[in-house]
C-alpha positions in Angstrom: -1.8 -15.0 -7.9 -2.3 -11.3 -8.5 -5.2 -9.8 -10.5 -5.3 -7.2 -13.2 -8.0 -5.6 -15.3 -7.8 -5.0 -19.1 -8.6 -1.3 -19.6 -7.5 -1.2 -23.2 -10.1 -0.5 -25.9 -10.1 -3.9 -27.5 -9.5 -7.6 -26.7 -6.0 -8.9 -26.5 -4.5 -12.4 -26.8 -2.2 -13.1 -23.8 0.3 -15.8 -24.7 1.4 -16.0 -21.0 -2.1 -17.1 -20.1 -2.1 -20.0 -22.5 -3.1 -17.8 -25.5 -6.3 -16.7 -23.9 -8.2 -13.8 -25.3 -8.9 -11.2 -22.6 -11.8 -8.8 -23.2 -11.9 -5.1 -22.2 -12.9 -4.6 -18.5 -12.2 -8.3 -17.8 -10.2 -9.2 -14.7 -7.6 -12.0 -14.9 -5.2 -13.7 -12.6 -1.5 -13.4 -13.4 1.6 -14.9 -11.8 2.8 -12.7 -8.8 6.3 -12.4 -10.3 4.8 -11.0 -13.6 2.4 -8.5 -12.0 4.7 -5.5 -12.6 5.0 -6.4 -16.3 1.3 -5.9 -16.7 0.7 -2.8 -14.5 3.6 -0.9 -16.0 1.5 -0.8 -19.2 -0.8 1.8 -17.7 -2.8 2.4 -20.9 -3.7 -1.3 -21.1 -3.8 -2.8 -17.6 -4.7 -1.7 -14.1 -4.0 -3.4 -10.8 -6.9 -5.1 -9.0 -5.2 -7.2 -6.4 -1.4 -7.0 -5.8 0.8 -10.0 -5.2 0.8 -11.2 -1.6 4.0 -10.4 0.3 6.6 -13.2 0.4 7.2 -14.5 3.9 10.8 -14.3 4.9 12.0 -16.9 7.2 15.3 -16.9 9.0 17.2 -19.8 10.5 19.6 -17.8 12.7 21.3 -19.9 15.3 21.9 -18.7 18.8 25.5 -18.4 19.8 26.7 -20.9 22.2 27.1 -19.7 25.8 30.7 -19.4 26.8 31.9 -22.1 29.1 33.1 -21.0 32.6 36.8 -21.7 33.3 37.2 -23.7 36.5 39.9 -22.6 38.8 
């Protein structure tokens, strides 16, 4: 979870956080995938802890070795 701080002048109710009231200067955790939706509101929210990078895994298979032709 990412974290943001409310820098607006008054408390706000955040439906996404279960209807919780967030007070000015309070830090709250928000879902990583919604982090940008908060911090793009630069007059209201500021980033505190950005989302952790998503690990990318690959399942590449090695190519089979060519068989030798017997002569």
